[in-house]
VOKOL-302670 format. One record per residue: residue number from 1; chain; x, y, z of N, C-alpha, C, O in turn. Coordinates in Angstrom, 3 decimals. Layout:
BEGIN
{NUM "A" {X Y Z} {X Y Z} {X Y Z} {X Y Z}};
...
***
This chain:
BEGIN
{1 "A" {64.800 30.048 43.685} {64.221 30.943 44.669} {62.828 30.518 45.076} {62.383 30.850 46.175}};
{2 "A" {62.131 29.798 44.225} {60.749 29.485 44.567} {60.637 28.447 45.684} {59.553 28.259 46.236}};
{3 "A" {61.737 27.772 46.026} {61.686 26.788 47.104} {62.551 27.144 48.300} {62.563 26.417 49.293}};
{4 "A" {63.278 28.259 48.217} {64.194 28.619 49.288} {63.920 30.029 49.783} {63.348 30.857 49.074}};
{5 "A" {64.337 30.279 51.001} {64.246 31.627 51.547} {65.448 32.434 51.066} {66.518 31.887 50.799}};
{6 "A" {65.248 33.746 50.960} {66.369 34.631 50.683} {67.311 34.612 51.882} {66.859 34.450 53.015}};
{7 "A" {68.606 34.774 51.651} {69.565 34.709 52.774} {69.643 36.015 53.566} {70.730 36.525 53.838}};
{8 "A" {68.482 36.542 53.928} {68.419 37.792 54.677} {67.478 37.618 55.855} {66.539 36.823 55.822}};
{9 "A" {67.762 38.389 56.900} {66.916 38.377 58.081} {65.570 39.033 57.771} {65.450 39.804 56.819}};
{10 "A" {64.575 38.722 58.571} {63.289 39.408 58.475} {63.512 40.914 58.645} {64.423 41.341 59.355}};
{11 "A" {62.668 41.707 57.986} {62.686 43.164 58.151} {64.052 43.786 57.851} {64.526 44.634 58.607}};
{12 "A" {64.679 43.371 56.761} {66.021 43.844 56.411} {66.052 45.025 55.444} {67.003 45.806 55.474}};
{13 "A" {65.041 45.179 54.588} {65.131 46.141 53.501} {63.999 47.165 53.517} {62.882 46.879 53.947}};
{14 "A" {64.320 48.354 53.041} {63.312 49.404 52.878} {62.536 49.237 51.572} {61.355 49.574 51.496}};
{15 "A" {63.212 48.711 50.542} {62.610 48.565 49.207} {62.976 47.214 48.626} {64.115 46.760 48.743}};
{16 "A" {62.001 46.580 48.000} {62.237 45.396 47.172} {61.727 45.751 45.782} {60.577 46.158 45.620}};
{17 "A" {62.585 45.595 44.783} {62.263 45.959 43.407} {62.442 44.748 42.506} {63.440 44.033 42.595}};
{18 "A" {61.465 44.528 41.641} {61.635 43.467 40.643} {61.071 43.934 39.319} {60.019 44.572 39.269}};
{19 "A" {61.767 43.615 38.257} {61.312 43.951 36.915} {61.394 42.697 36.057} {62.459 42.107 35.872}};
{20 "A" {60.244 42.316 35.544} {60.168 41.191 34.611} {60.737 39.905 35.211} {61.502 39.189 34.565}};
{21 "A" {60.354 39.628 36.447} {60.819 38.425 37.146} {59.654 37.501 37.511} {59.712 36.298 37.255}};
{22 "A" {58.607 38.058 38.102} {57.569 37.222 38.709} {56.834 36.350 37.699} {56.308 35.300 38.066}};
{23 "A" {56.788 36.757 36.450} {56.089 35.966 35.437} {56.860 34.694 35.063} {56.346 33.855 34.324}};
{24 "A" {58.078 34.551 35.566} {58.905 33.380 35.258} {58.789 32.267 36.303} {59.513 31.273 36.230}};
{25 "A" {57.887 32.426 37.271} {57.741 31.440 38.341} {56.367 30.776 38.304} {55.360 31.421 38.011}};
{26 "A" {56.342 29.483 38.604} {55.073 28.769 38.710} {54.289 29.223 39.946} {53.058 29.251 39.933}};
{27 "A" {55.004 29.571 40.996} {54.367 29.961 42.251} {54.863 31.352 42.674} {55.616 31.469 43.641}};
{28 "A" {54.450 32.399 41.964} {54.939 33.741 42.307} {54.489 34.214 43.682} {55.056 35.165 44.219}};
{29 "A" {53.490 33.577 44.255} {53.079 33.945 45.608} {54.227 33.742 46.595} {54.340 34.470 47.581}};
{30 "A" {55.070 32.761 46.328} {56.227 32.535 47.202} {57.200 33.711 47.131} {57.825 34.068 48.129}};
{31 "A" {57.322 34.299 45.963} {58.200 35.453 45.787} {57.668 36.626 46.618} {58.420 37.286 47.336}};
{32 "A" {56.358 36.872 46.505} {55.764 37.978 47.254} {55.798 37.737 48.756} {56.027 38.669 49.526}};
{33 "A" {55.575 36.513 49.176} {55.648 36.205 50.613} {57.063 36.443 51.146} {57.241 36.953 52.252}};
{34 "A" {58.051 36.073 50.356} {59.435 36.260 50.770} {59.808 37.749 50.761} {60.520 38.218 51.649}};
{35 "A" {59.332 38.476 49.771} {59.566 39.926 49.734} {58.943 40.584 50.964} {59.541 41.473 51.569}};
{36 "A" {57.754 40.147 51.322} {57.082 40.693 52.506} {57.908 40.413 53.754} {58.036 41.274 54.625}};
{37 "A" {58.460 39.223 53.841} {59.244 38.832 55.018} {60.474 39.712 55.180} {60.780 40.141 56.292}};
{38 "A" {61.189 39.989 54.085} {62.452 40.724 54.199} {62.263 42.243 54.224} {63.204 42.972 54.537}};
{39 "A" {61.077 42.724 53.903} {60.822 44.166 53.971} {60.630 44.620 55.409} {60.032 43.920 56.226}};
{40 "A" {61.148 45.803 55.700} {60.903 46.415 57.003} {59.448 46.866 57.066} {58.837 47.109 56.025}};
{41 "A" {58.882 46.981 58.262} {57.538 47.552 58.368} {57.504 48.929 57.698} {58.376 49.765 57.934}};
{42 "A" {56.501 49.148 56.873} {56.397 50.387 56.116} {57.210 50.384 54.841} {57.177 51.347 54.076}};
{43 "A" {57.955 49.286 54.604} {58.776 49.167 53.395} {57.924 49.086 52.135} {56.723 48.823 52.197}};
{44 "A" {58.559 49.312 51.003} {57.873 49.386 49.714} {58.335 48.281 48.786} {59.526 47.983 48.697}};
{45 "A" {57.379 47.679 48.097} {57.695 46.747 47.020} {57.270 47.409 45.712} {56.162 47.932 45.595}};
{46 "A" {58.175 47.375 44.732} {57.917 47.904 43.395} {58.071 46.745 42.427} {59.107 46.080 42.395}};
{47 "A" {57.032 46.511 41.640} {57.018 45.355 40.749} {56.617 45.781 39.347} {55.637 46.504 39.167}};
{48 "A" {57.373 45.335 38.360} {56.997 45.505 36.956} {56.911 44.126 36.327} {57.791 43.287 36.524}};
{49 "A" {55.853 43.898 35.574} {55.654 42.631 34.886} {54.823 42.898 33.632} {54.033 43.842 33.616}};
{50 "A" {54.981 42.092 32.588} {54.173 42.330 31.391} {52.673 42.242 31.682} {52.226 41.404 32.464}};
{51 "A" {51.916 43.117 31.041} {50.460 43.114 31.205} {49.859 42.138 30.198} {49.940 42.341 28.986}};
{52 "A" {49.256 41.081 30.724} {48.737 39.971 29.940} {47.857 40.401 28.774} {48.001 39.868 27.674}};
{53 "A" {46.970 41.329 28.979} {46.011 41.683 27.930} {46.697 42.239 26.690} {46.116 42.207 25.605}};
{54 "A" {47.913 42.746 26.823} {48.613 43.313 25.671} {49.643 42.372 25.066} {50.149 42.626 23.974}};
{55 "A" {49.957 41.295 25.761} {51.021 40.420 25.290} {50.588 38.952 25.204} {51.424 38.069 25.007}};
{56 "A" {49.304 38.696 25.349} {48.849 37.303 25.416} {49.185 36.497 24.161} {49.370 35.283 24.249}};
{57 "A" {49.265 37.132 23.019} {49.577 36.394 21.786} {51.029 35.922 21.748} {51.341 34.929 21.090}};
{58 "A" {51.906 36.620 22.442} {53.326 36.278 22.372} {53.934 35.904 23.734} {55.124 35.595 23.804}};
{59 "A" {53.153 35.927 24.798} {53.678 35.682 26.141} {54.465 34.372 26.214} {55.568 34.348 26.759}};
{60 "A" {53.924 33.309 25.685} {54.571 32.006 25.801} {55.603 31.740 24.710} {56.157 30.643 24.646}};
{61 "A" {55.874 32.725 23.850} {56.994 32.582 22.920} {58.304 32.562 23.692} {59.284 31.964 23.246}};
{62 "A" {58.323 33.209 24.840} {59.448 33.091 25.755} {59.165 31.843 26.597} {58.295 31.860 27.467}};
{63 "A" {59.888 30.789 26.338} {59.595 29.507 26.986} {59.767 29.544 28.495} {59.328 28.625 29.186}};
{64 "A" {60.403 30.599 29.023} {60.583 30.690 30.474} {59.404 31.363 31.169} {59.351 31.394 32.399}};
{65 "A" {58.464 31.900 30.403} {57.283 32.521 31.026} {56.367 31.443 31.596} {56.086 30.442 30.935}};
{66 "A" {55.908 31.653 32.821} {55.071 30.671 33.502} {53.717 31.236 33.927} {52.694 30.579 33.735}};
{67 "A" {53.692 32.437 34.500} {52.480 32.973 35.100} {52.195 34.371 34.560} {52.938 35.309 34.850}};
{68 "A" {51.137 34.519 33.784} {50.772 35.856 33.297} {50.029 36.647 34.376} {49.423 36.067 35.277}};
{69 "A" {50.084 37.980 34.272} {49.413 38.839 35.245} {48.541 39.885 34.566} {48.867 40.412 33.503}};
{70 "A" {47.418 40.165 35.222} {46.569 41.300 34.881} {46.653 42.267 36.060} {47.242 41.939 37.090}};
{71 "A" {46.076 43.438 35.916} {46.104 44.372 37.051} {45.377 43.777 38.255} {45.777 43.995 39.399}};
{72 "A" {44.310 43.028 37.994} {43.545 42.415 39.092} {44.360 41.314 39.775} {44.427 41.268 41.003}};
{73 "A" {44.974 40.433 38.994} {45.729 39.332 39.607} {46.975 39.829 40.329} {47.359 39.261 41.351}};
{74 "A" {47.615 40.880 39.816} {48.787 41.432 40.503} {48.376 42.065 41.828} {49.069 41.903 42.832}};
{75 "A" {47.278 42.768 41.838} {46.763 43.355 43.085} {46.393 42.241 44.069} {46.727 42.320 45.251}};
{76 "A" {45.714 41.220 43.588} {45.270 40.121 44.461} {46.438 39.382 45.103} {46.403 39.095 46.299}};
{77 "A" {47.476 39.068 44.318} {48.588 38.294 44.872} {49.326 39.100 45.938} {49.815 38.541 46.920}};
{78 "A" {49.404 40.411 45.739} {50.062 41.241 46.744} {49.193 41.366 47.999} {49.695 41.319 49.122}};
{79 "A" {47.919 41.521 47.795} {46.997 41.597 48.933} {47.045 40.305 49.752} {47.056 40.342 50.982}};
{80 "A" {47.073 39.164 49.059} {47.124 37.868 49.739} {48.430 37.681 50.508} {48.483 36.920 51.474}};
{81 "A" {49.481 38.377 50.078} {50.770 38.294 50.775} {50.873 39.278 51.929} {51.875 39.298 52.643}};
{82 "A" {49.827 40.105 52.117} {49.795 41.008 53.257} {50.088 42.466 52.929} {50.053 43.312 53.822}};
{83 "A" {50.373 42.774 51.688} {50.701 44.157 51.325} {49.467 45.050 51.394} {48.337 44.589 51.231}};
{84 "A" {49.707 46.333 51.637} {48.646 47.346 51.758} {48.941 48.492 50.799} {50.009 48.554 50.189}};
{85 "A" {47.973 49.400 50.679} {48.137 50.592 49.836} {48.657 50.220 48.444} {49.577 50.854 47.927}};
{86 "A" {48.068 49.204 47.855} {48.526 48.673 46.574} {48.009 49.551 45.438} {46.816 49.842 45.344}};
{87 "A" {48.930 49.961 44.588} {48.578 50.733 43.402} {49.139 49.998 42.187} {50.322 49.662 42.150}};
{88 "A" {48.281 49.750 41.191} {48.698 49.068 39.972} {48.250 49.921 38.796} {47.103 50.363 38.732}};
{89 "A" {49.175 50.146 37.864} {48.822 50.899 36.667} {49.605 50.372 35.475} {50.624 49.698 35.629}};
{90 "A" {49.112 50.690 34.287} {49.813 50.338 33.057} {50.974 51.297 32.858} {50.920 52.465 33.245}};
{91 "A" {52.016 50.774 32.247} {53.245 51.542 32.097} {53.907 51.168 30.778} {54.137 49.988 30.512}};
{92 "A" {54.215 52.161 29.951} {54.971 51.924 28.713} {56.426 52.277 28.961} {56.734 53.317 29.542}};
{93 "A" {57.303 51.413 28.522} {58.739 51.613 28.709} {59.312 52.513 27.613} {60.304 52.170 26.970}};
{94 "A" {58.687 53.647 27.414} {59.120 54.611 26.405} {59.390 55.949 27.091} {58.462 56.734 27.283}};
{95 "A" {60.638 56.224 27.463} {60.946 57.463 28.196} {60.468 58.737 27.496} {60.207 59.742 28.159}};
{96 "A" {60.353 58.708 26.191} {59.928 59.902 25.464} {58.511 60.341 25.834} {58.143 61.495 25.617}};
{97 "A" {57.718 59.426 26.390} {56.348 59.795 26.773} {56.204 60.067 28.277} {55.093 60.300 28.751}};
{98 "A" {57.308 60.040 29.033} {57.238 60.246 30.474} {56.911 61.682 30.853} {56.158 61.917 31.799}};
{99 "A" {57.463 62.635 30.132} {57.237 64.037 30.489} {55.828 64.466 30.115} {55.245 63.968 29.151}};
{100 "A" {55.302 65.379 30.878} {53.938 65.847 30.639} {53.990 67.148 29.839} {54.035 68.239 30.408}};
{101 "A" {53.983 67.014 28.511} {53.989 68.184 27.642} {53.255 67.854 26.339} {52.723 66.755 26.184}};
{102 "A" {53.230 68.784 25.430} {52.523 68.622 24.162} {53.048 67.419 23.375} {52.266 66.653 22.811}};
{103 "A" {54.369 67.256 23.338} {54.955 66.167 22.567} {54.600 64.804 23.164} {54.504 63.811 22.444}};
{104 "A" {54.408 64.765 24.469} {53.988 63.533 25.127} {52.701 63.009 24.505} {52.584 61.816 24.225}};
{105 "A" {51.747 63.886 24.292} {50.462 63.491 23.685} {50.661 62.928 22.282} {50.045 61.926 21.920}};
{106 "A" {51.510 63.561 21.503} {51.769 63.105 20.127} {52.427 61.729 20.148} {51.988 60.814 19.451}};
{107 "A" {53.493 61.585 20.957} {54.194 60.304 21.003} {53.338 59.209 21.632} {53.438 58.048 21.236}};
{108 "A" {52.517 59.550 22.584} {51.602 58.563 23.162} {50.622 58.059 22.113} {50.345 56.863 22.034}};
{109 "A" {50.109 58.965 21.320} {49.180 58.577 20.255} {49.886 57.731 19.199} {49.330 56.737 18.732}};
{110 "A" {51.105 58.115 18.818} {51.869 57.319 17.844} {52.164 55.919 18.392} {52.134 54.933 17.656}};
{111 "A" {52.446 55.849 19.684} {52.680 54.549 20.305} {51.412 53.701 20.279} {51.471 52.502 20.008}};
{112 "A" {50.274 54.318 20.557} {48.990 53.618 20.495} {48.742 53.078 19.084} {48.359 51.920 18.918}};
{113 "A" {48.960 53.911 18.080} {48.783 53.466 16.682} {49.740 52.326 16.348} {49.361 51.364 15.680}};
{114 "A" {50.961 52.435 16.807} {51.937 51.367 16.587} {51.435 50.066 17.194} {51.500 49.011 16.562}};
{115 "A" {50.934 50.145 18.424} {50.463 48.935 19.111} {49.339 48.244 18.362} {49.309 47.016 18.281}};
{116 "A" {48.409 49.025 17.810} {47.247 48.385 17.187} {47.421 48.116 15.693} {46.731 47.257 15.145}};
{117 "A" {48.328 48.830 15.024} {48.442 48.696 13.566} {49.637 47.877 13.079} {49.558 47.230 12.035}};
{118 "A" {50.714 47.898 13.807} {51.909 47.172 13.369} {51.738 45.688 13.708} {51.387 45.346 14.837}};
{119 "A" {51.986 44.810 12.736} {51.817 43.368 12.980} {52.716 42.854 14.112} {53.843 43.315 14.291}};
{120 "A" {52.194 41.906 14.855} {52.904 41.328 16.003} {54.267 40.760 15.604} {55.210 40.808 16.393}};
{121 "A" {54.376 40.234 14.411} {55.642 39.617 13.977} {56.789 40.629 13.892} {57.955 40.240 13.829}};
{122 "A" {56.462 41.921 13.888} {57.491 42.959 13.843} {57.862 43.482 15.225} {58.698 44.377 15.350}};
{123 "A" {57.254 42.934 16.243} {57.449 43.428 17.618} {58.914 43.519 18.018} {59.313 44.497 18.650}};
{124 "A" {59.708 42.548 17.674} {61.104 42.533 18.116} {62.056 43.215 17.135} {63.272 43.116 17.296}};
{125 "A" {61.539 43.892 16.142} {62.395 44.533 15.136} {63.032 45.829 15.631} {64.153 46.151 15.238}};
{126 "A" {62.345 46.565 16.475} {62.967 47.747 17.083} {62.289 48.047 18.416} {61.192 47.562 18.694}};
{127 "A" {62.954 48.847 19.225} {62.457 49.102 20.577} {61.160 49.898 20.592} {60.316 49.672 21.460}};
{128 "A" {60.980 50.817 19.658} {59.731 51.590 19.621} {58.539 50.644 19.465} {57.562 50.742 20.208}};
{129 "A" {58.623 49.729 18.496} {57.520 48.784 18.277} {57.362 47.878 19.490} {56.253 47.691 19.991}};
{130 "A" {58.462 47.318 19.958} {58.395 46.381 21.080} {57.743 47.013 22.304} {56.827 46.434 22.890}};
{131 "A" {58.215 48.208 22.695} {57.721 48.798 23.932} {56.401 49.536 23.760} {55.779 49.936 24.744}};
{132 "A" {55.969 49.718 22.516} {54.603 50.198 22.284} {53.621 49.051 22.460} {52.484 49.257 22.886}};
{133 "A" {54.064 47.842 22.131} {53.204 46.665 22.230} {53.280 46.006 23.608} {52.262 45.544 24.124}};
{134 "A" {54.461 45.957 24.203} {54.669 45.279 25.483} {54.405 46.236 26.640} {55.336 46.764 27.248}};
{135 "A" {53.165 46.448 26.927} {52.813 47.323 28.039} {52.993 46.550 29.340} {52.617 45.384 29.455}};
{136 "A" {53.578 47.238 30.312} {53.887 46.618 31.588} {52.860 47.029 32.636} {52.170 48.039 32.502}};
{137 "A" {52.784 46.213 33.678} {52.078 46.602 34.892} {53.139 47.109 35.859} {54.177 46.476 36.053}};
{138 "A" {52.864 48.248 36.456} {53.723 48.819 37.482} {52.913 48.831 38.770} {51.823 49.399 38.841}};
{139 "A" {53.478 48.186 39.784} {52.783 48.099 41.066} {53.694 48.610 42.174} {54.893 48.336 42.203}};
{140 "A" {53.086 49.359 43.078} {53.770 49.836 44.277} {52.865 49.507 45.451} {51.667 49.790 45.426}};
{141 "A" {53.454 48.900 46.491} {52.659 48.525 47.672} {53.545 48.664 48.914} {54.769 48.747 48.823}};
{142 "A" {52.890 48.686 50.067} {53.577 48.835 51.350} {53.372 47.614 52.225} {52.347 46.935 52.157}};
{143 "A" {54.380 47.353 53.052} {54.248 46.296 54.057} {53.501 46.853 55.239} {53.270 46.139 56.215}};
***
């Protein structure tokens, strides 16, 4: 994909969504430029990618990882591709903390403790540890 166009006409889609894809390319700007091309005016791009500051010790353990992202670099690459109204935030892939209630605070705190206290070598032992440590960047932007 990094050297070819998508087989779609310009302005074809309302939404382009990617999860854990852009970090696998040497030239992710090509991905964003192509997403911009196929999005309709006013269309939305939603992007999730690992947040470098939380995964830098293990990012390259996956030999297919090529380009790490921070909130600043993710915003910049989208801006350079022409996107507007860019919002980037940290996101934990733990549905138990999505709801806004008392238990959310408890589980969020437990996840924080897990991230800082549990050794990195245990990251892949269960999903709670993995997704407490592997914080994602969630970005939403408009064409």
